[in-house]
C-alpha positions as a Python dict, from the first residue, in 0.01 Angstrom:
ca = {
    (1, 'M'): (0, 0, 0),
    (2, 'Y'): (138, -76, -344),
    (3, 'Q'): (152, 242, -551),
    (4, 'R'): (-18, 270, -889),
    (5, 'D'): (-144, 570, -1084),
    (6, 'L'): (-523, 581, -1086),
    (7, 'T'): (-733, 679, -1387),
    (8, 'I'): (-1098, 765, -1327),
    (9, 'Q'): (-1373, 905, -1545),
    (10, 'K'): (-1536, 1239, -1484),
    (11, 'G'): (-1910, 1262, -1411),
    (12, 'I'): (-1984, 892, -1353),
    (13, 'K'): (-1958, 647, -1065),
    (14, 'N'): (-1605, 510, -1022),
    (15, 'Q'): (-1511, 217, -796),
    (16, 'I'): (-1143, 148, -733),
    (17, 'K'): (-1002, -141, -532),
    (18, 'I'): (-702, -50, -318),
    (19, 'Q'): (-468, -327, -205),
    (20, 'F'): (-269, -299, 118),
    (21, 'K'): (69, -479, 129),
    (22, 'N'): (372, -488, 355),
    (23, 'S'): (725, -389, 260),
    (24, 'D'): (780, -734, 105),
    (25, 'Q'): (480, -682, -123),
    (26, 'K'): (279, -944, 71),
    (27, 'R'): (-89, -877, 123),
    (28, 'I'): (-179, -795, 481),
    (29, 'S'): (-510, -828, 663),
    (30, 'V'): (-716, -517, 728),
    (31, 'S'): (-1035, -493, 926),
    (32, 'N'): (-1363, -311, 872),
    (33, 'S'): (-1319, -182, 1226),
    (34, 'Q'): (-1032, 29, 1093),
    (35, 'T'): (-1094, 362, 923),
    (36, 'F'): (-911, 434, 599),
    (37, 'V'): (-956, 774, 437),
    (38, 'F'): (-881, 859, 72),
    (39, 'T'): (-786, 1222, 5),
    (40, 'M'): (-760, 1381, -338),
    (41, 'F'): (-598, 1720, -378),
    (42, 'D'): (-452, 1968, -622),
    (43, 'A'): (-84, 1974, -529),
    (44, 'I'): (-9, 2286, -736),
    (45, 'N'): (-265, 2506, -561),
    (46, 'Q'): (-247, 2314, -231),
    (47, 'R'): (-622, 2262, -239),
    (48, 'Q'): (-808, 1957, -109),
    (49, 'I'): (-1059, 1836, -367),
    (50, 'L'): (-1244, 1562, -179),
    (51, 'E'): (-1213, 1314, 105),
    (52, 'K'): (-1386, 974, 118),
    (53, 'N'): (-1377, 676, 353),
    (54, 'L'): (-1278, 340, 207),
    (55, 'D'): (-1497, 32, 255),
    (56, 'V'): (-1291, -267, 368),
    (57, 'L'): (-1399, -582, 183),
    (58, 'A'): (-1487, -897, 370),
    (59, 'E'): (-1170, -1103, 375),
    (60, 'T'): (-1140, -1404, 147),
    (61, 'T'): (-841, -1555, -26),
    (62, 'S'): (-878, -1309, -314),
    (63, 'T'): (-980, -1000, -114),
    (64, 'K'): (-728, -1012, 169),
    (65, 'G'): (-604, -661, 247),
    (66, 'M'): (-840, -497, 0),
    (67, 'A'): (-1067, -191, 37),
    (68, 'L'): (-1306, -25, -204),
    (69, 'L'): (-1309, 345, -294),
    (70, 'T'): (-1637, 472, -441),
    (71, 'L'): (-1648, 810, -614),
    (72, 'N'): (-2000, 912, -712),
    (73, 'E'): (-2103, 1121, -1013),
    (74, 'N'): (-2119, 1449, -824),
    (75, 'D'): (-1772, 1399, -672),
    (76, 'T'): (-1601, 1468, -1005),
    (77, 'L'): (-1864, 1643, -1217),
    (78, 'D'): (-1733, 1996, -1156),
    (79, 'L'): (-1361, 1910, -1163),
    (80, 'D'): (-1126, 1992, -1449),
    (81, 'K'): (-982, 1713, -1659),
    (82, 'S'): (-631, 1698, -1515),
    (83, 'S'): (-388, 1506, -1292),
    (84, 'Y'): (-427, 1520, -917),
    (85, 'T'): (-246, 1381, -614),
    (86, 'Y'): (-404, 1130, -378),
    (87, 'S'): (-313, 971, -47),
    (88, 'V'): (-461, 725, 204),
    (89, 'K'): (-443, 770, 579),
    (90, 'V'): (-540, 538, 865),
    (91, 'L'): (-719, 638, 1185),
    (92, 'D'): (-505, 522, 1478),
    (93, 'T'): (-634, 403, 1817),
    (94, 'D'): (-539, 735, 1979),
    (95, 'G'): (-762, 929, 1737),
    (96, 'T'): (-482, 1059, 1516),
    (97, 'Y'): (-412, 970, 1154),
    (98, 'T'): (-106, 790, 1021),
    (99, 'P'): (-11, 756, 655),
    (100, 'A'): (-59, 439, 454),
    (101, 'Y'): (264, 457, 258),
    (102, 'A'): (231, 440, -117),
    (103, 'N'): (547, 238, -178),
    (104, 'T'): (845, 72, -12),
    (105, 'Y'): (1036, 402, -24),
    (106, 'Y'): (790, 563, 219),
    (107, 'G'): (626, 772, -46),
    (108, 'M'): (297, 901, 83),
    (109, 'N'): (100, 982, -229),
    (110, 'G'): (17, 871, -580),
    (111, 'I'): (-110, 1030, -899),
    (112, 'L'): (-474, 1028, -1008),
    (113, 'H'): (-565, 1110, -1368),
    (114, 'L'): (-916, 1247, -1423),
    (115, 'S'): (-1036, 1176, -1777),
    (116, 'N'): (-1345, 1276, -1971),
    (117, 'D'): (-1374, 989, -2220),
    (118, 'V'): (-1728, 872, -2145),
    (119, 'Y'): (-1927, 1185, -2223),
    (120, 'P'): (-1857, 1416, -2517),
    (121, 'V'): (-1752, 1773, -2451),
    (122, 'L'): (-2025, 2018, -2547),
    (123, 'K'): (-1933, 2255, -2823),
    (124, 'D'): (-1980, 2626, -2775),
    (125, 'S'): (-2307, 2784, -2882),
    (126, 'T'): (-2315, 2974, -3210),
    (127, 'A'): (-2356, 3346, -3141),
    (128, 'I'): (-2537, 3571, -3389),
    (129, 'T'): (-2517, 3945, -3324),
    (130, 'S'): (-2579, 4103, -3665),
    (131, 'F'): (-2888, 4092, -3887),
    (132, 'N'): (-2927, 4208, -4244),
    (133, 'P'): (-3232, 4437, -4291),
    (134, 'T'): (-3423, 4383, -4616),
    (135, 'F'): (-3742, 4556, -4725),
    (136, 'N'): (-4034, 4330, -4814),
    (137, 'A'): (-4236, 4512, -5080),
    (138, 'D'): (-4531, 4276, -5035),
    (139, 'T'): (-4578, 4356, -4665),
    (140, 'G'): (-4423, 4703, -4659),
    (141, 'K'): (-4204, 4602, -4366),
    (142, 'Y'): (-3835, 4562, -4298),
    (143, 'E'): (-3726, 4209, -4211),
    (144, 'H'): (-3394, 4157, -4030),
    (145, 'K'): (-3236, 3821, -4124),
    (146, 'S'): (-2947, 3638, -3963),
    (147, 'G'): (-2826, 3455, -4271),
    (148, 'N'): (-2758, 3081, -4287),
    (149, 'I'): (-2660, 2917, -3956),
    (150, 'Y'): (-2518, 2566, -3994),
    (151, 'A'): (-2727, 2309, -3801),
    (152, 'Y'): (-2479, 2015, -3798),
    (153, 'P'): (-2717, 1758, -3951),
    (154, 'E'): (-2440, 1493, -3951),
    (155, 'Y'): (-2454, 1482, -3571),
    (156, 'N'): (-2832, 1471, -3530),
    (157, 'G'): (-3094, 1197, -3536),
    (158, 'N'): (-3460, 1247, -3623),
    (159, 'T'): (-3542, 1368, -3271),
    (160, 'A'): (-3242, 1601, -3246),
    (161, 'L'): (-3304, 1887, -3005),
    (162, 'H'): (-3217, 2243, -3106),
    (163, 'T'): (-3220, 2537, -2866),
    (164, 'V'): (-3230, 2904, -2958),
    (165, 'A'): (-3183, 3172, -2692),
    (166, 'L'): (-3322, 3514, -2791),
    (167, 'Y'): (-3182, 3825, -2619),
    (168, 'M'): (-3396, 4140, -2635),
    (169, 'T'): (-3427, 4487, -2483),
    (170, 'A'): (-3777, 4639, -2479),
    (171, 'Y'): (-3840, 4463, -2808),
    (172, 'K'): (-4170, 4493, -2996),
    (173, 'G'): (-4230, 4277, -3300),
    (174, 'Y'): (-4219, 3920, -3429),
    (175, 'I'): (-3935, 3670, -3426),
    (176, 'L'): (-3930, 3376, -3666),
    (177, 'V'): (-3713, 3068, -3627),
    (178, 'Q'): (-3680, 2899, -3966),
    (179, 'G'): (-3523, 2579, -4094),
    (180, 'S'): (-3397, 2457, -4430),
    (181, 'L'): (-3318, 2116, -4579),
    (182, 'D'): (-3121, 2266, -4866),
    (183, 'N'): (-2746, 2213, -4875),
    (184, 'A'): (-2692, 2574, -4983),
    (185, 'P'): (-3003, 2786, -4919),
    (186, 'T'): (-2997, 3106, -5124),
    (187, 'A'): (-3355, 3235, -5114),
    (188, 'D'): (-3646, 3285, -4875),
    (189, 'S'): (-3819, 2992, -5044),
    (190, 'S'): (-3545, 2763, -4909),
    (191, 'Y'): (-3675, 2817, -4555),
    (192, 'Y'): (-3995, 2738, -4371),
    (193, 'T'): (-4100, 2870, -4031),
    (194, 'L'): (-4059, 2643, -3730),
    (195, 'S'): (-4164, 2894, -3465),
    (196, 'S'): (-4318, 3242, -3460),
    (197, 'K'): (-4340, 3453, -3144),
    (198, 'A'): (-4474, 3805, -3083),
    (199, 'Y'): (-4333, 4050, -2827),
    (200, 'T'): (-4476, 4375, -2693),
    (201, 'G'): (-4178, 4533, -2515),
    (202, 'F'): (-3995, 4228, -2381),
    (203, 'T'): (-3660, 4261, -2203),
    (204, 'G'): (-3460, 3953, -2119),
    (205, 'V'): (-3391, 3610, -2268),
    (206, 'D'): (-3655, 3388, -2425),
    (207, 'Y'): (-3604, 3035, -2554),
    (208, 'V'): (-3726, 2833, -2850),
    (209, 'N'): (-3674, 2455, -2864),
    (210, 'F'): (-3749, 2238, -3164),
    (211, 'N'): (-3661, 1894, -3298),
    (212, 'G'): (-3556, 1761, -3636),
    (213, 'V'): (-3270, 1736, -3883),
    (214, 'F'): (-3197, 2057, -4073),
    (215, 'S'): (-2908, 2166, -4289),
    (216, 'Y'): (-2937, 2528, -4179),
    (217, 'I'): (-3153, 2749, -3965),
    (218, 'R'): (-3195, 3124, -3960),
    (219, 'I'): (-3353, 3385, -3735),
    (220, 'V'): (-3572, 3664, -3870),
    (221, 'H'): (-3705, 3949, -3661),
    (222, 'I'): (-3974, 4182, -3791),
    (223, 'P'): (-4010, 4496, -3577),
    (224, 'A'): (-4347, 4645, -3494),
    (225, 'T'): (-4454, 4966, -3666),
    (226, 'A'): (-4488, 5280, -3454),
    (227, 'P'): (-4828, 5456, -3456),
    (228, 'A'): (-4874, 5706, -3741),
    (229, 'E'): (-4567, 5572, -3924),
    (230, 'T'): (-4572, 5391, -4256),
    (231, 'D'): (-4287, 5147, -4200),
    (232, 'N'): (-4128, 4958, -3911),
    (233, 'N'): (-3786, 5123, -3922),
    (234, 'N'): (-3798, 5312, -3593),
    (235, 'P'): (-3566, 5154, -3331),
    (236, 'S'): (-3668, 5408, -3067),
    (237, 'F'): (-4013, 5249, -3083),
    (238, 'F'): (-3944, 4879, -3130),
    (239, 'G'): (-3639, 4853, -2900),
    (240, 'S'): (-3357, 4617, -2985),
    (241, 'F'): (-3308, 4254, -3073),
    (242, 'D'): (-2960, 4205, -2931),
    (243, 'K'): (-2831, 3860, -3014),
    (244, 'V'): (-2904, 3488, -3055),
    (245, 'L'): (-2724, 3187, -2909),
    (246, 'Y'): (-2786, 2862, -3096),
    (247, 'R'): (-2697, 2505, -2998),
    (248, 'S'): (-2787, 2179, -3172),
}
């Protein structure tokens, strides 16, 4: 088998043709009655990654001595972008395996490079853990605001999906998800509400999804007011709004 480094793409179907040759680099006949097995492994950690049978192609002038390796999407989806070692072995008539040498020097393996050039790498979510409390004289309530969170409008089309994960512990109150088209929002009037949700003691993670192109978003939570109190500044009553994870 003539040795060549292989380059495959992560997370999609890859088909690689493997050519079998003799020591004089002449193509030799192989049969679909023979079993050829491709093995991919991490040589550093001595860990086998996957093992797949090759499909021998029907022999013609152009396909003599050729077999097809098919790696499906799920074969590489969870693997790290890196270089791996591969080898091919042949099932002998006595039920044991013999190596298909990689080169004329009796090398038994080659190098496989796993790339991730087809799909973009997801960027980390934006984490918001602090909120600035301001008192609204019109409503008599404290409003806790996240500040401006950049929404990456240059990467989004009109149907761009945004996801906000809301983390709470026994939280009572309202949470507003707001968006702005301003390049530098500086006032409440720069924002309009995209979603409003009420909670009555929720613990866990809730999600808000919305579409559109925005310059910035922000999160506002307005705690509930405890009975017999005049304002909503009692954390022992309304619980805690812990953090937000945002991805666009």
